[in-house]
TIVO-2410 file (N, C-alpha, C; in nm, 3 decimals):
# residues 198
REC num residu      c1      c2      c3 atome chaine
REC   1      M -20.991  -7.088  12.394     N      A
REC   1      M -20.981  -7.028  12.525    CA      A
REC   1      M -21.107  -6.949  12.551     C      A
REC   2      A -21.164  -6.972  12.666     N      A
REC   2      A -21.291  -6.905  12.700    CA      A
REC   2      A -21.262  -6.766  12.749     C      A
REC   3      P -21.344  -6.671  12.710     N      A
REC   3      P -21.320  -6.534  12.754    CA      A
REC   3      P -21.348  -6.517  12.901     C      A
REC   4      D -21.268  -6.437  12.966     N      A
REC   4      D -21.284  -6.406  13.107    CA      A
REC   4      D -21.365  -6.279  13.115     C      A
REC   5      R -21.492  -6.293  13.159     N      A
REC   5      R -21.583  -6.180  13.154    CA      A
REC   5      R -21.550  -6.076  13.260     C      A
REC   6      E -21.497  -6.120  13.375     N      A
REC   6      E -21.471  -6.024  13.481    CA      A
REC   6      E -21.353  -5.934  13.448     C      A
REC   7      S -21.242  -5.993  13.400     N      A
REC   7      S -21.123  -5.912  13.374    CA      A
REC   7      S -21.121  -5.856  13.234     C      A
REC   8      G -21.201  -5.912  13.146     N      A
REC   8      G -21.202  -5.864  13.008    CA      A
REC   8      G -21.091  -5.926  12.925     C      A
REC   9      R -21.020  -6.024  12.982     N      A
REC   9      R -20.914  -6.090  12.908    CA      A
REC   9      R -20.975  -6.194  12.817     C      A
REC  10      G -20.902  -6.221  12.711     N      A
REC  10      G -20.945  -6.326  12.619    CA      A
REC  10      G -21.051  -6.278  12.522     C      A
REC  11      E -21.090  -6.151  12.529     N      A
REC  11      E -21.188  -6.102  12.434    CA      A
REC  11      E -21.123  -6.090  12.298     C      A
REC  12      R -21.194  -6.125  12.199     N      A
REC  12      R -21.144  -6.116  12.063    CA      A
REC  12      R -21.181  -5.981  12.004     C      A
REC  13      A -21.098  -5.941  11.908     N      A
REC  13      A -21.129  -5.815  11.839    CA      A
REC  13      A -21.252  -5.835  11.755     C      A
REC  14      P -21.333  -5.731  11.742     N      A
REC  14      P -21.454  -5.745  11.660    CA      A
REC  14      P -21.417  -5.779  11.516     C      A
REC  15      V -21.509  -5.843  11.449     N      A
REC  15      V -21.487  -5.884  11.311    CA      A
REC  15      V -21.470  -5.758  11.225     C      A
REC  16      G -21.370  -5.759  11.141     N      A
REC  16      G -21.346  -5.645  11.053    CA      A
REC  16      G -21.248  -5.545  11.112     C      A
REC  17      A -21.205  -5.567  11.237     N      A
REC  17      A -21.109  -5.474  11.298    CA      A
REC  17      A -20.970  -5.501  11.241     C      A
REC  18      T -20.896  -5.397  11.221     N      A
REC  18      T -20.761  -5.410  11.166    CA      A
REC  18      T -20.663  -5.351  11.266     C      A
REC  19      A -20.535  -5.360  11.227     N      A
REC  19      A -20.430  -5.307  11.314    CA      A
REC  19      A -20.439  -5.155  11.323     C      A
REC  20      T -20.496  -5.091  11.222     N      A
REC  20      T -20.505  -4.945  11.225    CA      A
REC  20      T -20.612  -4.897  11.322     C      A
REC  21      S -20.702  -4.984  11.363     N      A
REC  21      S -20.807  -4.940  11.456    CA      A
REC  21      S -20.755  -4.934  11.600     C      A
REC  22      R -20.637  -4.988  11.625     N      A
REC  22      R -20.578  -4.979  11.758    CA      A
REC  22      R -20.528  -4.837  11.783     C      A
REC  23      P -20.534  -4.794  11.907     N      A
REC  23      P -20.482  -4.658  11.932    CA      A
REC  23      P -20.331  -4.656  11.915     C      A
REC  24      R -20.283  -4.556  11.840     N      A
REC  24      R -20.140  -4.542  11.813    CA      A
REC  24      R -20.095  -4.402  11.854     C      A
REC  25      A -19.966  -4.393  11.878     N      A
REC  25      A -19.911  -4.261  11.908    CA      A
REC  25      A -19.907  -4.180  11.780     C      A
REC  26      R -19.949  -4.057  11.789     N      A
REC  26      R -19.952  -3.970  11.671    CA      A
REC  26      R -19.812  -3.916  11.645     C      A
REC  27      L -19.773  -3.919  11.518     N      A
REC  27      L -19.640  -3.873  11.481    CA      A
REC  27      L -19.633  -3.721  11.464     C      A
REC  28      D -19.748  -3.657  11.452     N      A
REC  28      D -19.746  -3.513  11.432    CA      A
REC  28      D -19.751  -3.435  11.564     C      A
REC  29      Q -19.751  -3.507  11.675     N      A
REC  29      Q -19.752  -3.442  11.806    CA      A
REC  29      Q -19.633  -3.490  11.887     C      A
REC  30      P -19.575  -3.400  11.968     N      A
REC  30      P -19.460  -3.443  12.049    CA      A
REC  30      P -19.501  -3.542  12.156     C      A
REC  31      R -19.406  -3.624  12.193     N      A
REC  31      R -19.432  -3.721  12.300    CA      A
REC  31      R -19.444  -3.649  12.433     C      A
REC  32      P -19.519  -3.706  12.522     N      A
REC  32      P -19.524  -3.644  12.656    CA      A
REC  32      P -19.387  -3.657  12.723     C      A
REC  33      P -19.349  -3.558  12.803     N      A
REC  33      P -19.217  -3.564  12.865    CA      A
REC  33      P -19.205  -3.681  12.962     C      A
REC  34      R -19.087  -3.743  12.958     N      A
REC  34      R -19.060  -3.854  13.050    CA      A
REC  34      R -19.005  -3.800  13.180     C      A
REC  35      H -19.040  -3.866  13.285     N      A
REC  35      H -18.985  -3.827  13.415    CA      A
REC  35      H -18.852  -3.899  13.434     C      A
REC  36      R -18.747  -3.818  13.456     N      A
REC  36      R -18.613  -3.875  13.473    CA      A
REC  36      R -18.570  -3.861  13.618     C      A
REC  37      I -18.491  -3.958  13.658     N      A
REC  37      I -18.438  -3.954  13.794    CA      A
REC  37      I -18.321  -3.856  13.801     C      A
REC  38      L -18.234  -3.861  13.699     N      A
REC  38      L -18.117  -3.774  13.697    CA      A
REC  38      L -18.157  -3.633  13.650     C      A
REC  39      P -18.091  -3.532  13.701     N      A
REC  39      P -18.124  -3.396  13.656    CA      A
REC  39      P -18.080  -3.373  13.512     C      A
REC  40      E -18.151  -3.286  13.443     N      A
REC  40      E -18.117  -3.253  13.306    CA      A
REC  40      E -18.046  -3.118  13.303     C      A
REC  41      W -17.956  -3.103  13.207     N      A
REC  41      W -17.886  -2.976  13.190    CA      A
REC  41      W -17.863  -2.952  13.042     C      A
REC  42      D -17.840  -2.828  13.013     N      A
REC  42      D -17.813  -2.789  12.875    CA      A
REC  42      D -17.666  -2.814  12.846     C      A
REC  43      P -17.633  -2.905  12.755     N      A
REC  43      P -17.491  -2.934  12.730    CA      A
REC  43      P -17.414  -2.813  12.676     C      A
REC  44      E -17.484  -2.726  12.601     N      A
REC  44      E -17.415  -2.609  12.547    CA      A
REC  44      E -17.379  -2.511  12.660     C      A
REC  45      A -17.472  -2.491  12.753     N      A
REC  45      A -17.444  -2.400  12.865    CA      A
REC  45      A -17.334  -2.459  12.954     C      A
REC  46      F -17.337  -2.591  12.974     N      A
REC  46      F -17.232  -2.654  13.055    CA      A
REC  46      F -17.097  -2.643  12.986     C      A
REC  47      G -17.096  -2.657  12.854     N      A
REC  47      G -16.971  -2.644  12.779    CA      A
REC  47      G -16.916  -2.502  12.786     C      A
REC  48      R -17.006  -2.402  12.776     N      A
REC  48      R -16.960  -2.263  12.788    CA      A
REC  48      R -16.902  -2.235  12.926     C      A
REC  49      L -16.968  -2.290  13.031     N      A
REC  49      L -16.917  -2.273  13.168    CA      A
REC  49      L -16.780  -2.339  13.183     C      A
REC  50      S -16.764  -2.457  13.128     N      A
REC  50      S -16.635  -2.526  13.139    CA      A
REC  50      S -16.526  -2.448  13.066     C      A
REC  51      E -16.561  -2.387  12.954     N      A
REC  51      E -16.460  -2.306  12.883    CA      A
REC  51      E -16.420  -2.184  12.964     C      A
REC  52      R -16.518  -2.121  13.030     N      A
REC  52      R -16.483  -2.005  13.115    CA      A
REC  52      R -16.390  -2.046  13.227     C      A
REC  53      I -16.422  -2.160  13.292     N      A
REC  53      I -16.338  -2.206  13.403    CA      A
REC  53      I -16.199  -2.241  13.352     C      A
REC  54      A -16.192  -2.310  13.236     N      A
REC  54      A -16.061  -2.348  13.182    CA      A
REC  54      A -15.979  -2.225  13.144     C      A
REC  55      R -16.047  -2.122  13.091     N      A
REC  55      R -15.974  -1.998  13.060    CA      A
REC  55      R -15.921  -1.933  13.186     C      A
REC  56      F -16.002  -1.934  13.294     N      A
REC  56      F -15.957  -1.874  13.419    CA      A
REC  56      F -15.842  -1.953  13.480     C      A
REC  57      L -15.849  -2.087  13.469     N      A
REC  57      L -15.742  -2.170  13.524    CA      A
REC  57      L -15.609  -2.148  13.450     C      A
REC  58      G -15.616  -2.102  13.329     N      A
REC  58      G -15.493  -2.080  13.252    CA      A
REC  58      G -15.440  -1.939  13.261     C      A
REC  59      T -15.487  -1.859  13.356     N      A
REC  59      T -15.440  -1.721  13.368    CA      A
REC  59      T -15.344  -1.708  13.486     C      A
REC  60      G -15.268  -1.601  13.482     N      A
REC  60      G -15.178  -1.571  13.595    CA      A
REC  60      G -15.255  -1.530  13.719     C      A
REC  61      R -15.372  -1.472  13.702     N      A
REC  61      R -15.454  -1.433  13.817    CA      A
REC  61      R -15.489  -1.553  13.904     C      A
REC  62      F -15.526  -1.666  13.838     N      A
REC  62      F -15.559  -1.787  13.914    CA      A
REC  62      F -15.438  -1.836  13.993     C      A
REC  63      I -15.321  -1.835  13.930     N      A
REC  63      I -15.200  -1.884  14.000    CA      A
REC  63      I -15.169  -1.794  14.119     C      A
REC  64      V -15.183  -1.662  14.101     N      A
REC  64      V -15.155  -1.570  14.212    CA      A
REC  64      V -15.254  -1.594  14.326     C      A
REC  65      W -15.384  -1.602  14.296     N      A
REC  65      W -15.484  -1.624  14.402    CA      A
REC  65      W -15.464  -1.760  14.469     C      A
REC  66      M -15.432  -1.863  14.392     N      A
REC  66      M -15.411  -1.995  14.452    CA      A
REC  66      M -15.289  -1.993  14.542     C      A
REC  67      T -15.184  -1.923  14.502     N      A
REC  67      T -15.065  -1.912  14.586    CA      A
REC  67      T -15.096  -1.838  14.715     C      A
REC  68      I -15.172  -1.729  14.706     N      A
REC  68      I -15.210  -1.653  14.825    CA      A
REC  68      I -15.292  -1.740  14.920     C      A
REC  69      V -15.389  -1.814  14.867     N      A
REC  69      V -15.473  -1.901  14.952    CA      A
REC  69      V -15.388  -2.007  15.021     C      A
REC  70      I -15.295  -2.068  14.949     N      A
REC  70      I -15.211  -2.173  15.009    CA      A
REC  70      I -15.122  -2.114  15.117     C      A
REC  71      I -15.063  -1.997  15.092     N      A
REC  71      I -14.976  -1.933  15.193    CA      A
REC  71      I -15.056  -1.897  15.317     C      A
REC  72      V -15.174  -1.838  15.298     N      A
REC  72      V -15.260  -1.802  15.413    CA      A
REC  72      V -15.301  -1.928  15.488     C      A
REC  73      W -15.335  -2.032  15.417     N      A
REC  73      W -15.376  -2.160  15.478    CA      A
REC  73      W -15.263  -2.213  15.568     C      A
REC  74      V -15.144  -2.219  15.509     N      A
REC  74      V -15.031  -2.276  15.583    CA      A
REC  74      V -14.996  -2.189  15.704     C      A
REC  75      L -14.989  -2.056  15.684     N      A
REC  75      L -14.955  -1.967  15.796    CA      A
REC  75      L -15.060  -1.971  15.906     C      A
REC  76      W -15.186  -1.977  15.867     N      A
REC  76      W -15.293  -1.984  15.966    CA      A
REC  76      W -15.280  -2.111  16.050     C      A
REC  77      N -15.256  -2.223  15.984     N      A
REC  77      N -15.251  -2.350  16.056    CA      A
REC  77      N -15.118  -2.371  16.130     C      A
REC  78      I -15.022  -2.280  16.112     N      A
REC  78      I -14.898  -2.288  16.190    CA      A
REC  78      I -14.903  -2.191  16.307     C      A
REC  79      F -14.943  -2.065  16.281     N      A
REC  79      F -14.931  -1.960  16.381    CA      A
REC  79      F -15.061  -1.925  16.453     C      A
REC  80      A -15.173  -1.974  16.409     N      A
REC  80      A -15.299  -1.943  16.478    CA      A
REC  80      A -15.305  -2.019  16.610     C      A
REC  81      P -15.389  -1.973  16.704     N      A
REC  81      P -15.405  -2.049  16.830    CA      A
REC  81      P -15.451  -2.192  16.800     C      A
REC  82      R -15.411  -2.282  16.887     N      A
REC  82      R -15.434  -2.424  16.865    CA      A
REC  82      R -15.583  -2.456  16.846     C      A
REC  83      D -15.669  -2.384  16.912     N      A
REC  83      D -15.813  -2.413  16.901    CA      A
REC  83      D -15.869  -2.369  16.765     C      A
REC  84      L -15.807  -2.270  16.699     N      A
REC  84      L -15.857  -2.218  16.572    CA      A
REC  84      L -15.795  -2.287  16.451     C      A
REC  85      R -15.698  -2.372  16.472     N      A
REC  85      R -15.637  -2.443  16.359    CA      A
REC  85      R -15.732  -2.554  16.311     C      A
REC  86      F -15.745  -2.565  16.181     N      A
REC  86      F -15.834  -2.670  16.126    CA      A
REC  86      F -15.759  -2.772  16.042     C      A
REC  87      D -15.628  -2.748  16.013     N      A
REC  87      D -15.551  -2.843  15.934    CA      A
REC  87      D -15.406  -2.838  15.981     C      A
REC  88      N -15.375  -2.921  16.077     N      A
REC  88      N -15.240  -2.922  16.132    CA      A
REC  88      N -15.142  -2.983  16.033     C      A
REC  89      Y -15.014  -2.959  16.064     N      A
REC  89      Y -14.907  -3.016  15.983    CA      A
REC  89      Y -14.922  -3.166  15.982     C      A
REC  90      P -14.919  -3.232  15.874     N      A
REC  90      P -14.871  -3.220  15.736    CA      A
REC  90      P -14.976  -3.171  15.637     C      A
REC  91      F -15.076  -3.096  15.681     N      A
REC  91      F -15.176  -3.030  15.596    CA      A
REC  91      F -15.247  -3.128  15.503     C      A
REC  92      I -15.306  -3.229  15.562     N      A
REC  92      I -15.375  -3.333  15.484    CA      A
REC  92      I -15.499  -3.276  15.416     C      A
REC  93      F -15.570  -3.187  15.486     N      A
REC  93      F -15.691  -3.128  15.428    CA      A
REC  93      F -15.655  -3.040  15.308     C      A
REC  94      L -15.544  -2.968  15.317     N      A
REC  94      L -15.498  -2.886  15.204    CA      A
REC  94      L -15.463  -2.975  15.084     C      A
REC  95      T -15.397  -3.087  15.110     N      A
REC  95      T -15.363  -3.180  15.002    CA      A
REC  95      T -15.490  -3.235  14.938     C      A
REC  96      L -15.589  -3.267  15.022     N      A
REC  96      L -15.716  -3.317  14.971    CA      A
REC  96      L -15.786  -3.211  14.885     C      A
REC  97      M -15.786  -3.087  14.929     N      A
REC  97      M -15.851  -2.980  14.853    CA      A
REC  97      M -15.779  -2.956  14.719     C      A
REC  98      L -15.645  -2.960  14.720     N      A
REC  98      L -15.571  -2.940  14.596    CA      A
REC  98      L -15.595  -3.056  14.498     C      A
REC  99      S -15.600  -3.180  14.551     N      A
REC  99      S -15.628  -3.292  14.461    CA      A
REC  99      S -15.771  -3.287  14.408     C      A
REC 100      L -15.866  -3.239  14.492     N      A
REC 100      L -16.003  -3.224  14.445    CA      A
REC 100      L -16.011  -3.118  14.335     C      A
REC 101      Q -15.940  -3.007  14.356     N      A
REC 101      Q -15.939  -2.901  14.254    CA      A
REC 101      Q -15.876  -2.953  14.124     C      A
REC 102      A -15.768  -3.031  14.134     N      A
REC 102      A -15.703  -3.085  14.014    CA      A
REC 102      A -15.792  -3.188  13.945     C      A
REC 103      S -15.865  -3.269  14.025     N      A
REC 103      S -15.951  -3.371  13.964    CA      A
REC 103      S -16.068  -3.309  13.889     C      A
REC 104      Y -16.112  -3.190  13.930     N      A
REC 104      Y -16.218  -3.122  13.855    CA      A
REC 104      Y -16.160  -3.038  13.740     C      A
REC 105      A -16.041  -2.983  13.760     N      A
REC 105      A -15.983  -2.896  13.658    CA      A
REC 105      A -15.947  -2.976  13.533     C      A
REC 106      A -15.894  -3.096  13.550     N      A
REC 106      A -15.850  -3.175  13.434    CA      A
REC 106      A -15.966  -3.207  13.338     C      A
REC 107      P -16.079  -3.260  13.386     N      A
REC 107      P -16.189  -3.286  13.291    CA      A
REC 107      P -16.247  -3.159  13.229     C      A
REC 108      L -16.253  -3.051  13.309     N      A
REC 108      L -16.305  -2.927  13.253    CA      A
REC 108      L -16.215  -2.875  13.141     C      A
REC 109      I -16.084  -2.885  13.161     N      A
REC 109      I -15.990  -2.842  13.056    CA      A
REC 109      I -16.004  -2.931  12.934     C      A
REC 110      L -16.018  -3.063  12.954     N      A
REC 110      L -16.036  -3.155  12.841    CA      A
REC 110      L -16.165  -3.125  12.765     C      A
REC 111      L -16.272  -3.096  12.840     N      A
REC 111      L -16.399  -3.063  12.775    CA      A
REC 111      L -16.386  -2.936  12.692     C      A
REC 112      A -16.319  -2.835  12.749     N      A
REC 112      A -16.298  -2.712  12.674    CA      A
REC 112      A -16.212  -2.736  12.549     C      A
REC 113      Q -16.111  -2.823  12.560     N      A
REC 113      Q -16.028  -2.855  12.445    CA      A
REC 113      Q -16.108  -2.929  12.338     C      A
REC 114      N -16.196  -3.019  12.381     N      A
REC 114      N -16.278  -3.092  12.284    CA      A
REC 114      N -16.371  -2.997  12.209     C      A
REC 115      R -16.429  -2.902  12.282     N      A
REC 115      R -16.516  -2.804  12.216    CA      A
REC 115      R -16.436  -2.719  12.118     C      A
REC 116      Q -16.314  -2.681  12.158     N      A
REC 116      Q -16.230  -2.603  12.068    CA      A
REC 116      Q -16.192  -2.684  11.945     C      A
REC 117      D -16.164  -2.814  11.965     N      A
REC 117      D -16.133  -2.901  11.850    CA      A
REC 117      D -16.252  -2.910  11.755     C      A
REC 118      D -16.372  -2.920  11.811     N      A
REC 118      D -16.492  -2.925  11.726    CA      A
REC 118      D -16.507  -2.796  11.646     C      A
REC 119      R -16.485  -2.682  11.713     N      A
REC 119      R -16.493  -2.554  11.643    CA      A
REC 119      R -16.387  -2.545  11.534     C      A
REC 120      D -16.265  -2.589  11.566     N      A
REC 120      D -16.157  -2.586  11.467    CA      A
REC 120      D -16.189  -2.674  11.347     C      A
REC 121      R -16.250  -2.790  11.375     N      A
REC 121      R -16.286  -2.882  11.267    CA      A
REC 121      R -16.390  -2.817  11.175     C      A
REC 122      V -16.490  -2.752  11.236     N      A
REC 122      V -16.592  -2.685  11.155    CA      A
REC 122      V -16.530  -2.571  11.074     C      A
REC 123      N -16.441  -2.493  11.139     N      A
REC 123      N -16.375  -2.383  11.068    CA      A
REC 123      N -16.289  -2.434  10.953     C      A
REC 124      L -16.217  -2.544  10.976     N      A
REC 124      L -16.136  -2.602  10.869    CA      A
REC 124      L -16.222  -2.650  10.753     C      A
REC 125      E -16.336  -2.709  10.785     N      A
REC 125      E -16.426  -2.756  10.680    CA      A
REC 125      E -16.480  -2.637  10.599     C      A
REC 126      Q -16.516  -2.530  10.671     N      A
REC 126      Q -16.565  -2.411  10.600    CA      A
REC 126      Q -16.454  -2.349  10.516     C      A
REC 127      D -16.331  -2.345  10.570     N      A
REC 127      D -16.219  -2.292  10.493    CA      A
REC 127      D -16.192  -2.377  10.369     C      A
REC 128      R -16.202  -2.509  10.385     N      A
REC 128      R -16.179  -2.598  10.271    CA      A
REC 128      R -16.284  -2.574  10.163     C      A
REC 129      K -16.411  -2.559  10.204     N      A
REC 129      K -16.517  -2.535  10.106    CA      A
REC 129      K -16.498  -2.400  10.038     C      A
REC 130      S -16.461  -2.297  10.116     N      A
REC 130      S -16.440  -2.165  10.054    CA      A
REC 130      S -16.319  -2.168   9.961     C      A
REC 131      N -16.215  -2.246   9.996     N      A
REC 131      N -16.099  -2.259   9.906    CA      A
REC 131      N -16.139  -2.330   9.777     C      A
REC 132      E -16.223  -2.433   9.790     N      A
REC 132      E -16.269  -2.503   9.669    CA      A
REC 132      E -16.350  -2.408   9.580     C      A
REC 133      R -16.437  -2.326   9.644     N      A
REC 133      R -16.514  -2.230   9.565    CA      A
REC 133      R -16.422  -2.128   9.498     C      A
REC 134      S -16.321  -2.082   9.573     N      A
REC 134      S -16.227  -1.984   9.515    CA      A
REC 134      S -16.151  -2.044   9.398     C      A
REC 135      I -16.108  -2.170   9.412     N      A
REC 135      I -16.036  -2.236   9.303    CA      A
REC 135      I -16.127  -2.252   9.182     C      A
REC 136      A -16.253  -2.292   9.207     N      A
REC 136      A -16.347  -2.308   9.095    CA      A
REC 136      A -16.373  -2.174   9.027     C      A
REC 137      D -16.389  -2.067   9.107     N      A
REC 137      D -16.411  -1.934   9.048    CA      A
REC 137      D -16.289  -1.890   8.968     C      A
REC 138      T -16.169  -1.917   9.022     N      A
REC 138      T -16.047  -1.878   8.952    CA      A
REC 138      T -16.034  -1.953   8.820     C      A
REC 139      E -16.064  -2.084   8.822     N      A
REC 139      E -16.058  -2.161   8.698    CA      A
REC 139      E -16.160  -2.110   8.597     C      A
REC 140      Y -16.279  -2.076   8.644     N      A
REC 140      Y -16.382  -2.023   8.554    CA      A
REC 140      Y -16.336  -1.892   8.491     C      A
REC 141      L -16.283  -1.802   8.575     N      A
REC 141      L -16.235  -1.674   8.523    CA      A
REC 141      L -16.119  -1.693   8.426     C      A
REC 142      T -16.031  -1.790   8.454     N      A
REC 142      T -15.920  -1.818   8.364    CA      A
REC 142      T -15.972  -1.864   8.228     C      A
REC 143      R -16.070  -1.953   8.230     N      A
REC 143      R -16.128  -1.999   8.102    CA      A
REC 143      R -16.196  -1.884   8.027     C      A
REC 144      E -16.265  -1.797   8.102     N      A
REC 144      E -16.330  -1.684   8.037    CA      A
REC 144      E -16.229  -1.589   7.975     C      A
REC 145      I -16.119  -1.562   8.046     N      A
REC 145      I -16.015  -1.473   7.993    CA      A
REC 145      I -15.951  -1.535   7.869     C      A
REC 146      A -15.927  -1.667   7.873     N      A
REC 146      A -15.870  -1.733   7.755    CA      A
REC 146      A -15.966  -1.724   7.637     C      A
REC 147      A -16.096  -1.742   7.664     N      A
REC 147      A -16.194  -1.732   7.555    CA      A
REC 147      A -16.198  -1.590   7.500     C      A
REC 148      L -16.187  -1.490   7.588     N      A
REC 148      L -16.185  -1.351   7.542    CA      A
REC 148      L -16.062  -1.323   7.457     C      A
REC 149      R -15.948  -1.379   7.498     N      A
REC 149      R -15.826  -1.358   7.419    CA      A
REC 149      R -15.840  -1.420   7.281     C      A
REC 150      I -15.895  -1.541   7.276     N      A
REC 150      I -15.916  -1.606   7.147    CA      A
REC 150      I -16.013  -1.524   7.063     C      A
REC 151      G -16.120  -1.475   7.128     N      A
REC 151      G -16.217  -1.394   7.056    CA      A
REC 151      G -16.158  -1.263   7.008     C      A
REC 152      L -16.073  -1.202   7.091     N      A
REC 152      L -16.010  -1.077   7.050    CA      A
REC 152      L -15.913  -1.098   6.934     C      A
REC 153      G -15.856  -1.218   6.927     N      A
REC 153      G -15.767  -1.247   6.815    CA      A
REC 153      G -15.841  -1.248   6.683     C      A
REC 154      E -15.971  -1.279   6.687     N      A
REC 154      E -16.051  -1.284   6.564    CA      A
REC 154      E -16.124  -1.153   6.538     C      A
REC 155      V -16.124  -1.061   6.631     N      A
REC 155      V -16.195  -0.934   6.613    CA      A
REC 155      V -16.110  -0.841   6.527     C      A
REC 156      A -16.176  -0.770   6.439     N      A
REC 156      A -16.104  -0.677   6.351    CA      A
REC 156      A -16.068  -0.553   6.430     C      A
REC 157      T -15.940  -0.520   6.430     N      A
REC 157      T -15.895  -0.399   6.499    CA      A
REC 157      T -15.898  -0.281   6.403     C      A
REC 158      R -15.881  -0.161   6.455     N      A
REC 158      R -15.884  -0.040   6.373    CA      A
REC 158      R -15.772  -0.040   6.269     C      A
REC 159      D -15.653  -0.081   6.310     N      A
REC 159      D -15.540  -0.084   6.216    CA      A
REC 159      D -15.563  -0.186   6.104     C      A
REC 160      W -15.618  -0.300   6.141     N      A
REC 160      W -15.644  -0.402   6.038    CA      A
REC 160      W -15.746  -0.352   5.938     C      A
REC 161      I -15.855  -0.288   5.989     N      A
REC 161      I -15.958  -0.235   5.900    CA      A
REC 161      I -15.898  -0.127   5.809     C      A
REC 162      R -15.816  -0.040   5.866     N      A
REC 162      R -15.752   0.066   5.788    CA      A
REC 162      R -15.665   0.006   5.677     C      A
REC 163      S -15.585  -0.095   5.711     N      A
REC 163      S -15.499  -0.156   5.609    CA      A
REC 163      S -15.582  -0.225   5.501     C      A
REC 164      E -15.693  -0.290   5.541     N      A
REC 164      E -15.778  -0.355   5.442    CA      A
REC 164      E -15.842  -0.252   5.349     C      A
REC 165      L -15.888  -0.139   5.408     N      A
REC 165      L -15.948  -0.035   5.325    CA      A
REC 165      L -15.845   0.025   5.229     C      A
REC 166      Q -15.724   0.046   5.277     N      A
REC 166      Q -15.620   0.098   5.189    CA      A
REC 166      Q -15.591   0.002   5.075     C      A
REC 167      D -15.587  -0.128   5.107     N      A
REC 167      D -15.566  -0.227   5.000    CA      A
REC 167      D -15.679  -0.223   4.898     C      A
REC 168      M -15.802  -0.208   4.946     N      A
REC 168      M -15.916  -0.204   4.854    CA      A
REC 168      M -15.913  -0.078   4.767     C      A
REC 169      V -15.874   0.035   4.831     N      A
REC 169      V -15.865   0.159   4.753    CA      A
REC 169      V -15.758   0.145   4.644     C      A
REC 170      K -15.644   0.087   4.679     N      A
REC 170      K -15.538   0.066   4.580    CA      A
REC 170      K -15.586  -0.025   4.468     C      A
REC 171      E -15.658  -0.129   4.504     N      A
REC 171      E -15.708  -0.222   4.403    CA      A
REC 171      E -15.809  -0.154   4.312     C      A
REC 172      L -15.897  -0.069   4.370     N      A
REC 172      L -15.994   0.003   4.288    CA      A
REC 172      L -15.925   0.102   4.195     C      A
REC 173      E -15.821   0.170   4.247     N      A
REC 173      E -15.748   0.265   4.163    CA      A
REC 173      E -15.679   0.192   4.048     C      A
REC 174      E -15.621   0.076   4.078     N      A
REC 174      E -15.555  -0.001   3.972    CA      A
REC 174      E -15.656  -0.045   3.866     C      A
REC 175      R -15.774  -0.088   3.909     N      A
REC 175      R -15.877  -0.129   3.814    CA      A
REC 175      R -15.923  -0.010   3.730     C      A
REC 176      R -15.940   0.104   3.797     N      A
REC 176      R -15.986   0.223   3.724    CA      A
REC 176      R -15.882   0.266   3.620     C      A
REC 177      D -15.753   0.264   3.660     N      A
REC 177      D -15.648   0.300   3.565    CA      A
REC 177      D -15.645   0.201   3.448     C      A
REC 178      G -15.663   0.074   3.477     N      A
REC 178      G -15.663  -0.028   3.371    CA      A
REC 178      G -15.783  -0.011   3.279     C      A
REC 179      H -15.895   0.029   3.331     N      A
REC 179      H -16.015   0.048   3.250    CA      A
REC 179      H -16.002   0.173   3.164     C      A
REC 180      R -15.933   0.272   3.211     N      A
REC 180      R -15.915   0.396   3.132    CA      A
REC 180      R -15.837   0.366   3.004     C      A
REC 181      E -15.739   0.283   3.017     N      A
REC 181      E -15.657   0.253   2.897    CA      A
REC 181      E -15.739   0.179   2.793     C      A
REC 182      H -15.825   0.089   2.835     N      A
REC 182      H -15.902   0.009   2.741    CA      A
REC 182      H -16.036   0.071   2.707     C      A
REC 183      A -16.075   0.168   2.784     N      A
REC 183      A -16.208   0.223   2.763    CA      A
REC 183      A -16.210   0.318   2.643     C      A
REC 184      V -16.317   0.315   2.571     N      A
REC 184      V -16.337   0.407   2.458    CA      A
REC 184      V -16.459   0.489   2.493     C      A
REC 185      F -16.445   0.620   2.483     N      A
REC 185      F -16.557   0.705   2.520    CA      A
REC 185      F -16.669   0.689   2.418     C      A
REC 186      P -16.792   0.711   2.454     N      A
REC 186      P -16.905   0.693   2.361    CA      A
REC 186      P -16.901   0.793   2.245     C      A
REC 187      A -16.851   0.914   2.268     N      A
REC 187      A -16.846   1.013   2.158    CA      A
REC 187      A -16.752   0.965   2.048     C      A
REC 188      E -16.637   0.908   2.082     N      A
REC 188      E -16.542   0.858   1.984    CA      A
REC 188      E -16.602   0.742   1.906     C      A
REC 189      R -16.678   0.656   1.978     N      A
REC 189      R -16.743   0.544   1.909    CA      A
REC 189      R -16.843   0.594   1.806     C      A
REC 190      S -16.920   0.696   1.847     N      A
REC 190      S -17.023   0.746   1.753    CA      A
REC 190      S -16.959   0.811   1.630     C      A
REC 191      R -16.844   0.881   1.648     N      A
REC 191      R -16.775   0.938   1.532    CA      A
REC 191      R -16.727   0.828   1.438     C      A
REC 192      G -16.674   0.725   1.497     N      A
REC 192      G -16.626   0.615   1.413    CA      A
REC 192      G -16.737   0.552   1.332     C      A
REC 193      R -16.855   0.540   1.391     N      A
REC 193      R -16.968   0.485   1.318    CA      A
REC 193      R -17.010   0.579   1.204     C      A
REC 194      D -17.007   0.708   1.237     N      A
REC 194      D -17.048   0.803   1.132    CA      A
REC 194      D -16.954   0.796   1.011     C      A
REC 195      V -16.826   0.781   1.040     N      A
REC 195      V -16.729   0.775   0.929    CA      A
REC 195      V -16.752   0.649   0.849     C      A
REC 196      E -16.780   0.538   0.913     N      A
REC 196      E -16.803   0.413   0.842    CA      A
REC 196      E -16.929   0.421   0.758     C      A
REC 197      D -17.029   0.492   0.813     N      A
REC 197      D -17.155   0.502   0.738    CA      A
REC 197      D -17.136   0.582   0.610     C      A
REC 198      R -17.045   0.681   0.607     N      A
REC 198      R -17.024   0.762   0.489    CA      A
REC 198      R -16.951   0.680   0.389     C      A
***
């Protein structure tokens, strides 16, 4: 294929060029930000907001305020002058607003429940690990106490030493008494020799 000099197509790489000589994206630098069509949001901040809304929806204050708004809405659209009414009977706009509120409340409550489930799962995992550590520590301490008991069984106590010393003293006294009976004093031996010599 002949090279196209005007467009630069068909040019061959110079001799000795390798794949590493091509420009590559550097791994030690962040990529340039991409332009997105959809807006970006922080999922953690959105989750915290959904939890706040779900907590508010589950309070008596929300039920009281919602009841007051519905009563005022209905009374206004019944007793207000005809020109100022914005939702005549059968209150279709009120039904639409309540269904819109319910359609947003349900996913927000589910999102808050999912976040709570994730937190519970993490807490259970941490509790399980701490229980395992406690069990391991308890087993270690049990083994150490058993080893100490075995060691204490072999340690000489004060009473045992006292009884052993008393036994030794008795044995020494018995030996001394036995030696006295058989022992001959040196003076008596020397007298006996003198008599034999005469």
